[in-house]
C-alpha positions in Angstrom: 11.3 18.5 -0.2 13.3 17.8 3.1 9.8 17.1 5.0 9.0 15.1 2.1 12.1 12.7 2.6 12.0 12.9 6.3 8.2 11.4 6.5 9.1 8.7 3.8 11.8 7.9 6.1 10.0 8.1 9.3 7.0 5.7 7.7 10.2 3.1 6.8 11.8 3.1 10.2 8.4 2.4 11.6 7.2 -0.2 9.4 10.5 -1.9 9.9 10.5 -2.0 13.6 6.7 -3.4 13.8 7.1 -6.1 11.8 9.7 -9.3 11.6 10.9 -11.5 9.1 8.6 -14.9 9.7 6.1 -14.5 12.2 3.2 -17.4 13.2 -0.2 -16.3 13.2 -2.5 -15.7 16.1 -3.8 -19.0 16.0 -0.2 -20.3 16.4 -1.0 -23.0 13.5 0.1 -21.4 10.3 3.6 -19.5 9.4 3.0 -16.5 7.6 5.8 -14.5 6.1 6.4 -10.9 6.5 8.6 -8.5 5.4 9.7 -4.5 6.8 10.5 -3.7 2.2 8.9 -5.8 -0.4 7.9 -5.0 -4.2 3.8 -4.9 -5.4 2.6 -6.0 -8.8 -1.3 -5.4 -8.8 -3.9 -2.6 -7.7 -4.0 -0.7 -4.6 -5.8 1.7 -3.0 -7.3 4.1 -0.6 -9.5 1.0 1.8 -12.9 2.3 0.9 -12.0 2.5 -3.0 -10.2 -0.9 -3.1 -13.1 -2.5 -1.0 -15.5 -1.6 -3.9 -12.9 -2.6 -6.1 -13.0 -6.2 -5.4 -16.6 -6.4 -5.3 -16.8 -5.1 -8.7 -17.4 -8.0 -11.5 -14.6 -8.9 -13.1 -15.8 -7.3 -16.4 -16.1 -4.2 -14.9 -12.9 -4.1 -13.2 -10.7 -2.1 -15.6 -13.3 0.2 -16.3 -13.5 1.0 -12.5 -9.6 1.6 -12.8 -10.0 3.6 -15.3 -13.0 5.8 -13.5 -11.4 6.0 -10.2 -7.8 7.3 -10.4 -6.2 7.8 -6.8 -6.2 11.3 -5.5 -5.4 13.2 -2.6 -5.1 16.4 -0.3 -1.2 17.0 -0.5 -0.5 19.8 2.5 2.2 22.3 2.3 4.5 20.5 4.5 4.2 17.1 1.4 1.8 14.7 3.4 -0.7 13.0 1.2 -4.0 12.5 3.2 -7.7 12.0 2.8 -7.1 9.4 -0.3 -9.4 8.1 -2.5 -9.7 5.9 -5.5 -7.1 3.2 -6.9 -3.4 2.6 -9.0 -2.0 0.1 -10.5 1.4 -0.9 -9.0 4.2 -2.9 -11.6 6.6 -3.9 -9.2 6.6 -0.9 -7.0 9.0 -0.9 -3.7 6.8 -0.5 -0.7 7.1 -0.2 2.8 4.7 -2.8 5.1 2.6 -1.3 7.3 0.2 -3.1 8.9 -2.1 -6.0 8.3 -5.6 -5.5 7.6 -6.8 -8.9 7.7 -6.1 -12.6 5.9 -6.2 -11.1 2.5 -4.8 -7.6 2.8 -2.7 -5.4 3.9 -1.9 -2.1 4.4 1.9 -0.4 2.6 3.3 2.5 2.1 3.7 3.1 -1.4 4.9 6.6 -3.5 2.4 7.2 -5.9 1.8 9.5 -8.7 -0.3 12.4 -8.0 -1.7 15.4 -9.9 1.0 17.8 -7.9 3.8 15.0 -8.2 4.7 11.8 -6.6 4.2 11.1 -2.8 4.5 8.2 -0.3 0.9 7.2 0.8 -0.6 4.4 2.9 -2.8 2.3 0.0 -4.4 -1.1 0.4 -3.2 -4.4 -1.6 -3.7 -7.8 -1.9 -1.3 -9.9 0.1 -0.5 -12.2 -2.9 -0.1 -9.1 -4.6 3.5 -8.4 -2.7 6.7 -9.9 -3.0 9.6 -9.7 0.2 12.6 -8.1 -0.7 15.4 -10.7 0.0 17.2 -9.1 2.8 
């Protein structure tokens, strides 16, 4: 349990030190909102599974979500890795990890797995992230 708390804290510190509250995009023309801590309401998951989910026709998205629950390998130290699948998040507090592209970002979220709740790096849509007020 100590390792889980330590790794979560380390990820939060790394995320906080690599982001700023407001920054200009690389092109210099459009300001973008960035934050270290936020809340996600929407779908998130492992990168490949999330891309497959986004490519799924709208009529099949619910079935894709039901058929592909998030699963990860959990080490003895409490680290989740090798994740596949997706999950639904409702106002889940996350640490912003990194931008992936113009519409998606990686975040660290606490995700319920078979063996308990663990911090996992997942991909979400930027529009689903609300920055936490400082």
